[in-house]
N, C-alpha and C positions, 0 to 999 in steps of 0.2 A: 485388424491394422498393425503395422509394423510396430515392435516394442519401443516405447519412447520411455525417457527418464521420468521416473515417478509415476508412471501409469500402473493402476491395477485394474482387474476385471470389473465391470459394472456389476453390483449386487446391491439388494435392498433390504437385506436383513438387519432389523434394528432401527431402520429409519422411520421418520413420520409417515403416514400412510397416503396423505393427502395434501394440496395447497389450498384446499378449500378452508378459508378463515372460520367458517361456521361449523366445519366438522374435524378440523384437525385437534388432535389432543396435544395441549401444550406440554404436559409433562407425563412421562411413563417410567418404568423400571429400566428402559433402555436409553431415553434420551430426554432432553430438555430443550424446547424451542427458545432461541433468544431473540428472533425477528422473523417477520413474515412481512415482505412488501410485494410491490407490483411484479417484480422479476426475480426476486431473491428470497430464499428460504435458508435460515442459519439455525443450527442445533447444536448441542454439545453433548457427547457421549464418552463414556469410560472404555478405554482400551487398555487390558493388561496393567492396570494401576495408573494409568495415563490419561489425562481428558484430552480429548481431540474436539477441534471446533470444525464443523463441515459447513461450507457456504455453497449452495445448490442454486444454479440459475436456469430457470426454466422458460418456456415460450420462445426458444431459439427459432429465429425466423429464417428464410432462405440467404438473405444477406450474412447472416451470421454463419450459415452453414458454408457458403463460399468462401468467406474470409478465413474461417477455421482450417479448411481443407487445403487452401492455397498456402496458408502460412502455419498457424499453431491454434488451438483451442484457448480460449480466454483463461481457463483454469490452468492451462500447461503453461502458457505465458507467465502466469503469477507464481506457478510453483518454481519454473526455471529462475525467475528474477529474486524470489525469496532464497533459493538454493545458492544463487550468485552472492547474496549478501553474507549468507550464514557462513560460505567457505571463506570470506575475507574477513570473518569477525566482527561483521557489523550487526548488532542487536536488531531482531526482526522476529515477527511470528515465524516460528521454526517449521518448515513444509514437510509433511507426511507422505502425502500422494495425491494423485488426482485421477479422475474417471470420467466416462461420459456414456450415455445410453438412452435408451427410451422407455417412458413410462406414462401411460395416459393419466394415471392418477396424480402424476407430479408435473403435468403440463405439456406432455409430449417429449421433444428432444430436450434432455438436460445433460448438465455437467457439474461435476462437484469437485472442490478442493477442499483437503483435509490438512489442518495444521494443529500443532499442539498449543492448547489453551494457554494464554497468558493469565496467570493467577489474578483474582481479584482486580482485574484490569479497570482502569479509568482513563479516558482519553483526554488529550490536551483540551479538545473544545469543552468537554464538560467542566474541566478545571477552570478554564476561561471565563465559563458562565457561572461558576459557583458563587452565591452570594455572599458567603462568609469569608471569602478569601480576599485580601488586599490586593491592589494592583502590583505592588511590590512583590507579594508572594508569587502571583500569577506569572511575573516577568521572570522569577527566578527558574520555574519550569519551562518557561519558553526559551530560557537561554540554555538550560540544559538540552532542549530539544534541538538547537541550533547547532551545537557541538555534535549531536547525532547526525544531522544532516550533512554536516560538514565530512564526517567520516563516510557516509553514504557517498557523497561526490567524489571524495578522494578515491574510493573503492571502484568508480567508474560508472554508477548507475544513475540515471535519471528517473525519478519517480513517476512523473506525468500526471499525478493528481494529489500533489504534496499540500493538502489541506491539513489544519489542525487535527481534526477528527481522526487523521491517519497516523497518529503517534499515540501509543499506549503507555501509561506508567502503572508498574506493578505495585499495589498497595500491600505493605506490610506493617500491622499495627498503625502508629499514627504516621508512617512515613510513606513517601511515594518515591519509588526508586526504578532504575533499570528501564529507562524509555525505549520502546521498540518502534521500529517501522512496520506498518501493515499495508494491506490493500494497494497491492502494486501490478494490476493486471495491464495497465498502460506503460509499465516501465520500459526503459531501453538500456540494456547492457553495454556500454561502450568500450570496457577493456582498457580504459586510460582515464586518468584524472580529469575529472570535469569542473575542477574549480575555475571560475573564470569563463566558462563556456557558456554561450546562450541557452544551452539545455539546463543548466545550473540556475541561471538566472530565471528562467520560466518557473521552476520549483520554488524558488525564494519568492517571487512575486505572487504566486498563487498561495503560498504560505501567509505572507504578512497582510495581502490585501484585505480580510476581514478585520484585523487587529491594529492596522497601522494607526488609525484615528484615535484609537485610546492610548495607544503607547506614546504618542506625540514623536517628534524628532529626536528627543533624548534617549526615550525608551528604544526607538528603533535603532540608534546608534549604538547602544549597549548590546542589543540582541546581535546586531552584526558584527559586533567587535568579538563576540562570543563565537560567532562562526568564522571569524578570523580574517575579516576584511579591514584593510587601514583606513585612514580618514580620507585620501583621496578617493578610494574604491567605494567607501560609503556614500561620498557625495554623488557618486555617477550612479549608483543604485538608487538613491532617495529621488533623483530626478525621473528615473525609469518607472519608479512605484507612483510617483505623483501622476505621471501620464497614462498609467497602466489601464487598459481596458481589456478584461479578461475574454477576448474573442477567440473563437475556434480557428480562423484563419493565420492569426499570428502563431499561436500554439502548434498547429500542424505543419507550417511551413519549417519551423525549427525541429519539430519531431521527424519530418522527413530528411532533413540535412543529418539530423543526429542517428537517424537509422542507417542512412548510407555510411557515415563515419565508423559507425559501430561494426557494421558488416566487414569494411575495409580494415579496421582495427583487428577484428577477430581472425580474418583470413592471414593478415600478416603475422599475428601470433603464431598460428597453426603453422605456417610455413616456417618460420623461425625454429619452432621446435624440432620440425623435420630435418 
């Protein structure tokens, strides 16, 4: 294949040997398995004094093959989205490389994204469910996350799966710091500020949907203030959240518009540079 940004040749040295949950070695001298699910294998390994997290997608069917060859591989899209954020100074899991290949032991056609490990990571979802934290403490971390999401939108990226599990905090001693964006294979890079855009609204609706009831209107307004919405904008958003139903039709329609706008913005940017 033509050389693409971040792509490295497929190789299996030091990888888990199988995706069979009964036969896989969970920890060896080369790696430690973090998760094995229906379509994903995640492990961490050492590379020159740095720990890398590898996310392998297996069982890729014909529809995935067609989409990947017409547009881009899933891990390629995620690599490019993380690279987009990193270059704009938005904290995220730092991309290392991506690859694709074929391995019967790993489920046939596979693709792998490698990123730098976030040390002692804990997701906002785990923080939200922590039984020993008060609602006020949880809200503090949620507001920090809103500042991060604002930076992402100002940088021009639509996440596409902006759930609370996709923000990681780094644990250091008794502190949680440096929240980061992760898991962005559905992202759209739009090359212009998205604050106020329907794509940004979709991200915010996805983010708040599971926590809105516990926060209540006061808590939601505090979080939206951290994001940067004024009182009038908050009322408009709260009405949308009240009637929000997470259907694919609504999301896909806005994503289609967003993709068109992003392509136009990217082409305009390239032309202006020339």
